[in-house]
C-alpha positions, 0 to 999 in steps of 0.5 A: 647436539644442536641438531638433536635439540632442534629435532626434539623442539619440532617434534614437540610442536608437532605433538602439541598441534596434533593434540590440539587438533584431536582434543579441541575445536572452534566454532564460527558465528554461523555454525553449531556443533554436535559432538557424538560419543561412539556415534550417538549425539551427546553434546551441542555447542552453539557459542562461536569460540574455541573449545580447548581440551573438551573432547576425546579423539576419534573414534571415541568422539566426533565433532559435526559442524552444522550451518545454523543460518536461515536456509532458503527453500522453495517447493514445486510449482504444483496444482491444488484444489480450492474450496469452490473446486477450482484448480490453482497453481502455487509455489511457496518459499520458506526460510528455515533454520536448525533450532535443536542440533542434537535433535536434528543431527540423527534425523537427517543422515549426519545433519544433512541440509538436503535430506532435511529439505526433502522432508520439509517439502512433503510437510509444506505440500500437505499444509499448502493443500490443506489451507488452499482447500479452505479458501475460495478462488476469490481470495487468491484472484479478485478485481478488488484487491481489498478482498485478497487474503494472501497475508492470512493464507500465508500465515495459516500455511506457516502455522500448519507447517510449524505445528507439524514440525513440532509434532515430528520433533525434527529440530527445525523451526520456520522463520518465514513463509510466503506465496512466491508464485501463483498461476491458473490452469487454462481451464480456469483462466477464461472463467476467472477473466469473465468473472473479473470482467463482470465484477469490474462492470458492476463497479463501473456501473456503481461509480457512474450511478454515484457520479450521476446522483452527485451531478443531479444533486449539485445541479439541483442546488445550483438551480435553487440558488439561481432561482432564489437570487432571481426572485430576490432581484425581482423583489428589489426591482419591484421595491425600487420601481414602487419607490420611484413611482411614488416619488414621481406621483408627488413631483408630477403635479408640480411639473404639470403646472410648469413643464418648462421649469421641469424640463430645465431642472431635469437638464441641470440635474443631468449636466450636474451628473456629467460634470461631477468629476473633472473631465473634458467633454466634446458634445453637440450643443443641439443635444439635450441637456447640453443645449442649455449652453446655447441659451446662456447669455454671451459675455460682452467685450 
């Protein structure tokens, strides 16, 4: 009796598990589900949670789970013609994701990511050819980095691809797009280097001319300031000389009347100037003005 009861319980559990597998499904954070009814998409589920008692078992309904994360994709390294008829090699990287699973699923053989990327590569190639063909080679390769237009070109290609995907209604959305690799064929490389060398030569010449002009300006300013200072010094010297000559003209007649007194006064002024600060002097008594000490009266004992 107990064995029969255990068998019944186990059988009931198996039936419950089978029913759960048949009638329920669960989504992860990275998934989106499409439910088909007799092979046609009828429902889309995007929230990551269990969905109990929500579908009929196969073959009535089937759940297809798709990856809703951003998919990374690169096109082929291909040659394209620029607006000024130069060949350039480019490779583009793209981040795309499923924006509408119900639309995406029937377009690409049961929601195949590989099938979607094969179609996406064709769209990217067309957009890349169209946008690169609107720009000259100098927008891609230039000695002056300020004249490069990578951001603008990438934005234009992305907008073109996004527009075509919207028209095709594939349920795909572009998250980001950029130029991964850039190259030049051998026939173009030499011409590009020559042009870059010429542009660099012009830039160097311009900088040298600007530097020379600035040096001339500084030199001219310095020479002008030096001339002004020399003229001011000469003017001051003339002033001092004139003042000294005027004083000398006033004193000279007096000194001419008594030359010995004049010489004596000059010597005493010189001594006063020499002894203005405390100092120890070693001098020759025969050298003026120190010869005055020879004429001093000797102190008696």
